[in-house]
C-alpha positions in Angstrom: 135.0 81.8 75.1 132.9 81.2 78.2 133.9 82.0 81.7 132.2 81.5 85.0 131.5 84.1 87.5 129.3 83.6 90.4 127.9 80.4 89.2 126.7 82.1 85.9 128.6 81.6 82.6 129.8 84.7 80.6 131.0 84.9 77.2 133.5 87.7 75.6 132.3 90.0 72.7 133.9 92.8 71.3 133.0 96.2 70.6 135.1 99.1 69.0 137.7 100.9 71.2 136.1 104.2 70.6 132.8 103.0 72.0 134.3 101.5 75.0 136.2 104.9 75.6 132.7 106.7 75.4 131.4 104.2 78.0 134.2 104.6 80.4 133.5 108.4 80.3 129.8 107.8 80.6 130.0 105.9 83.5 132.5 108.0 85.6 130.9 108.9 89.0 128.0 106.3 88.6 127.4 103.1 90.3 128.8 101.1 87.2 132.2 99.7 88.2 133.1 98.7 84.6 132.3 98.7 80.8 130.9 95.2 80.9 128.5 95.9 83.8 127.1 99.1 81.9 126.9 97.0 78.6 124.9 94.3 80.3 122.5 96.7 82.1 122.0 98.4 78.7 121.3 95.4 76.8 119.0 94.0 79.6 117.0 97.1 79.3 116.7 97.1 75.3 115.8 93.3 75.3 113.1 93.9 78.3 111.5 96.9 76.1 111.4 94.6 73.0 109.7 91.9 75.0 107.1 94.2 76.4 106.4 95.6 73.0 105.8 92.4 71.5 103.6 91.2 74.4 101.5 94.3 74.2 100.9 94.1 70.6 97.4 93.5 69.2 96.6 91.0 66.5 94.0 92.2 63.7 91.6 89.9 65.4 92.1 91.4 69.0 91.9 95.0 67.1 88.5 94.1 65.6 87.1 92.8 68.9 87.7 95.9 70.5 86.5 98.0 67.8 83.3 95.9 67.9 83.0 96.2 71.6 83.4 100.3 71.3 80.8 100.3 68.5 78.3 98.5 70.8 79.2 101.2 73.6 78.5 104.1 71.2 82.2 105.2 71.0 82.8 104.2 67.5 80.6 104.7 64.6 80.6 102.7 61.5 83.2 104.4 59.4 84.4 107.1 61.7 86.3 107.3 65.0 84.6 109.6 67.6 87.1 111.5 69.8 86.4 113.9 72.6 87.4 117.0 70.8 86.8 116.2 67.3 85.7 113.3 64.7 88.6 111.7 62.5 87.4 109.6 59.5 88.9 106.1 59.4 
């Protein structure tokens, strides 16, 4: 069931009552005026983080290009990764 507020459409979702009560306690004294505003904020943050992770992910092709470039610059040797403090076999 969709509802209009300030030109935006909203829908109703259900969460368990104990969870809603925990959220009510958590938002006391914050700028959140109700459970819905807090849930919307949290969901946006979570989704934003997921989108950033997927945008930043390297493909195998990207990873190989980076490794090739690092090898050409002398930072990687074939078969090993050279770190500042120690060498790690790959």
